[in-house]
Residue, then its C-alpha position, 0 to 999 in steps of 0.5 A: x398541169x397536162x398529164x404525161x402521155x403513154x402510147x401503148x402498142x399491141x403486137x397482135x392484130x387479132x380482133x380477140x387478141x389476149x395481148x390487146x385485153x391485156x393492154x386494155x386492162x392495163x390502160x385502165x390501171x394507168x389512165x388516172x396518172x397518164x393520158x393514154x393512147x393506143x398506137x395503131x400498127x396494123x395499117x403501116x406499109x412495110x418499111x422500104x428505104x426506097x420510100x424514106x425520102x422527101x417526096x416519097x414517105x408514105x403519109x401513114x409513116x409520117x403520121x405514125x412517127x409524129x404520134x410516136x414523137x409526141x408521146x412521153x413513154x411507150x408501153x408494148x404488150x405483145x405475144x411472142x411469134x417464133x421466139x421473137x417479135x411479131x412482123x408488125x411490131x418490128x415494122x413499127x419500130x423501124x419505121x419510127x426509128x428512121x431516119x436515125x438522126x430523127x429517131x422517134x423513140x429516142x429518150x422516151x421511157x418504156x416497158x414491155x409486158x409480154x404474154x404467151x400460151x405456154x408457161x414462158x410468157x413470151x421470154x424470147x420477144x421480151x428479150x428481142x424487143x429489149x435488144x432492139x429498144x437499146x439501139x433505139x434509145x428507149x429507156x426500158x424499165x428492167x423490173x419488174x419484168x412482165x412475162x405472162x404465161x398461160x395467158x388464156x387460163x389467167x384472163x377470162x372472156x371479158x379480159x379480166x384477169x385472174x386475182x394474182x395476175x391483177x395483183x401483178x399488173x398493179x404493181x407493174x403500173x405503179x413501178x411503170x409510173x414511178x419509172x416514167x417520172x424517175x426517167x423523164x426530164 
């Protein structure tokens, strides 16, 4: 039996991103049950509808749309930028949703883990991303909500979270696994 595939999209491009470290930790929890792929969004040109015609679509957009359409589920792990979605992540959402009749996100189970330096743990990005996901028909897991505040204090330099955060992420991964099988057709 072929494993279902999860695409992990990290909303930070920074080399030592704590979002990326969190995503790597989560991928280790999910890879026994799923094929896990990290989807690169850093090389995508800014969305411009003028380029979105059969003859002008950038090759990187075509590849990205294809990679999203081939996924069974998607996991977003992201920091919050100014109480909202990082531009690189919003751009990726826009590119794969076009044209709307071919929205590559549609019908996929999804989940969000937001991280932040402060105590609110990316509450703003988590909810703004959920709002966009609703429009894009991503079936976003509602519970448990995953806001990891004080991320620099709960993760060591090697990307290993403290015991409490490990326990939470294990539960989150188990619930996301259940969600994917519940929602998938």
